[in-house]
BAFI-3210 file (N, C-alpha, C; in Angstrom, 3 decimals, decimal comma, padded with zeros to 6 digits):
// residues 78
n [1|2|3|4|5|6|7|8|9|10|11|12|13|14|15|16|17|18|19|20|21|22|23|24|25|26|27|28|29|30|31|32|33|34|35|36|37|38|39|40|41|42|43|44|45|46|47|48|49|50|51|52|53|54|55|56|57|58|59|60|61|62|63|64|65|66|67|68|69|70|71|72|73|74|75|76|77|78]
n.u [028,176|031,481|033,895|036,336|038,810|041,471|042,959|044,262|046,535|046,922|048,278|046,798|047,228|048,643|047,712|047,182|045,246|042,433|040,385|037,120|035,639|032,565|030,953|031,544|030,660|029,645|026,815|025,498|027,354|029,540|032,175|033,779|037,139|039,558|042,584|043,764|046,298|047,827|045,604|043,044|040,010|036,936|033,968|030,590|029,029|026,511|023,242|021,775|019,430|017,195|017,080|016,586|014,072|012,521|012,668|011,093|008,497|005,362|004,442|002,166|-000,913|-002,419|-004,063|-003,085|-004,474|-004,275|-002,077|-002,367|000,076|001,406|003,739|006,497|007,459|010,457|011,397|009,058|009,496|010,584]
n.v [273,862|274,578|272,205|272,622|275,188|277,428|279,390|282,335|282,526|284,470|286,686|287,488|289,395|287,393|285,121|282,741|283,118|282,763|283,803|282,818|281,786|282,959|280,881|278,798|279,427|278,997|278,037|279,864|281,198|280,099|277,632|274,417|273,455|271,191|269,294|266,950|265,123|266,686|268,135|270,559|270,558|272,088|272,636|273,616|274,501|272,540|273,318|272,255|269,626|269,556|272,201|273,518|272,438|273,400|276,158|276,269|275,901|277,422|279,920|279,476|280,732|279,531|278,886|276,975|274,604|274,912|272,976|270,872|270,959|270,287|271,502|269,535|268,104|267,667|264,260|263,236|262,319|259,703]
n.w [011,639|012,553|013,844|014,861|015,398|014,870|017,391|019,046|021,755|024,718|027,244|030,315|032,758|035,175|034,083|031,423|028,525|026,238|023,501|023,102|020,209|018,730|017,669|019,342|021,840|025,267|027,254|030,050|032,921|034,116|034,002|033,749|033,693|032,564|032,358|030,108|029,332|026,646|026,079|026,683|028,260|028,194|029,842|030,062|033,108|034,291|035,234|038,253|038,129|039,863|040,818|038,408|037,783|039,957|039,446|037,194|038,046|038,693|041,075|043,815|045,019|046,805|049,852|052,528|054,812|058,378|060,403|063,148|065,334|068,030|070,491|071,478|074,600|076,550|076,757|075,723|073,222|072,900]
ca.u [029,034|032,813|034,213|037,609|039,252|042,718|042,796|045,502|046,660|047,496|048,423|045,885|047,882|049,491|047,013|047,117|043,836|042,093|039,035|036,307|034,852|031,113|030,329|031,880|030,231|028,988|025,686|025,755|028,441|030,654|032,585|034,788|038,248|040,459|043,646|043,965|047,481|048,042|044,307|042,232|038,583|036,131|032,563|029,671|028,490|025,093|022,413|021,221|018,105|016,167|016,985|015,944|012,667|011,871|012,533|010,057|007,180|004,715|004,100|000,743|-001,491|-003,323|-003,917|-003,113|-005,060|-003,346|-001,845|-002,217|001,429|001,750|005,156|006,873|008,235|011,547|010,957|007,886|009,876|010,746]
ca.v [274,521|273,959|271,467|273,124|276,476|277,883|280,639|282,863|282,585|285,738|286,821|288,392|289,414|286,207|283,982|282,584|283,166|282,725|284,258|281,737|282,282|282,955|279,586|277,849|279,972|278,086|278,567|280,169|282,113|279,357|276,430|273,546|273,205|270,139|268,962|265,526|265,108|268,010|268,720|271,238|270,310|273,116|272,242|274,496|273,922|272,257|273,645|271,057|269,334|269,940|273,666|273,877|272,074|274,333|277,449|276,174|275,859|278,695|280,020|279,291|281,627|278,678|278,863|275,621|274,575|274,808|271,626|270,831|270,463|270,760|271,466|268,372|268,372|266,678|262,965|262,781|261,824|258,258]
ca.w [012,613|012,564|015,065|015,399|014,870|015,493|018,143|019,616|023,207|025,176|028,696|031,012|034,064|035,349|033,484|029,978|028,153|024,823|023,215|022,556|019,076|018,931|017,369|020,408|023,133|026,197|028,015|031,452|033,273|034,713|033,268|034,349|032,778|033,041|031,424|029,839|028,474|026,053|025,746|027,687|028,042|028,860|029,833|030,780|034,339|034,113|036,384|038,885|037,591|040,819|040,799|037,141|037,918|040,880|038,764|036,168|038,673|039,009|042,491|044,070|046,018|047,570|051,308|053,057|056,142|059,497|060,908|064,599|065,582|069,374|070,866|072,295|075,803|076,704|077,247|074,980|071,904|072,945]
c.u [030,397|033,080|035,560|037,965|040,528|042,463|044,153|045,433|047,281|047,581|047,401|046,374|048,816|048,875|047,178|045,636|043,675|040,684|038,288|035,471|033,352|030,492|030,637|031,436|029,469|027,819|026,139|026,956|029,619|030,938|033,592|035,870|039,115|041,460|043,761|045,108|047,761|046,734|043,705|040,779|037,825|034,670|031,738|029,185|026,992|024,350|021,836|019,785|017,003|015,982|016,276|014,445|011,935|011,690|011,393|008,647|006,652|004,411|002,587|000,292|-002,429|-003,008|-004,043|-003,690|-003,988|-003,258|-001,660|-000,871|001,888|003,244|005,427|007,663|009,337|010,988|009,754|008,247|009,978|010,061]
c.v [273,821|273,257|271,869|274,428|276,867|279,231|281,065|282,841|283,921|285,727|287,828|288,425|288,223|284,962|283,941|282,503|282,980|283,257|283,089|282,310|282,090|281,583|278,513|278,345|278,936|278,798|278,901|281,063|281,413|278,103|275,656|273,350|272,120|269,823|267,450|265,430|266,515|268,717|269,432|270,993|271,350|272,712|273,256|273,778|273,764|272,611|272,348|270,860|269,756|271,457|274,137|273,585|273,078|275,708|277,439|276,179|277,262|278,732|279,877|280,257|280,845|278,760|277,426|275,651|274,391|273,364|271,720|270,172|270,950|270,601|270,252|268,816|267,346|265,388|262,419|262,166|260,310|257,661]
c.w [012,604|013,894|015,632|014,701|015,590|016,158|018,674|021,130|023,566|026,691|029,199|032,455|034,160|034,710|031,974|029,617|026,651|024,670|022,580|021,415|019,313|018,701|018,411|021,788|023,953|026,865|029,434|031,658|033,941|033,898|034,106|033,298|033,391|031,947|031,330|028,841|027,964|025,722|026,947|027,314|028,857|028,714|030,603|032,029|034,140|035,392|036,943|038,424|038,548|040,820|039,532|037,210|038,814|040,247|037,747|036,759|038,913|040,506|042,644|045,152|046,940|049,059|051,778|054,461|057,204|059,955|062,417|064,900|066,957|069,662|071,753|073,507|075,901|077,306|076,501|073,635|071,898|074,132]
res [x|x|x|x|x|x|x|x|x|x|x|x|x|x|x|x|x|x|x|x|x|x|x|x|x|x|x|x|x|x|x|x|x|x|x|x|x|x|x|x|x|x|x|x|x|x|x|x|x|x|x|x|x|x|x|x|x|x|x|x|x|x|x|x|x|x|x|x|x|x|x|x|x|x|x|x|x|x]
***
């Protein structure tokens, strides 16, 4: 895979834009862009690890037993 490629810049309304070649496509639908000197750095937004883990879990149909959790009255906490 090439590590660099010349691309054309164009105007899209009031914004400057460029087409990202297929070999440089990023995962997902959002990215972070930052400027360091004359360089623009574009990074795909990484999904949070916890969210990714939770999405990977299968749902369970297990019934959990009821917990005796009586309502507290004011003054009973301390």
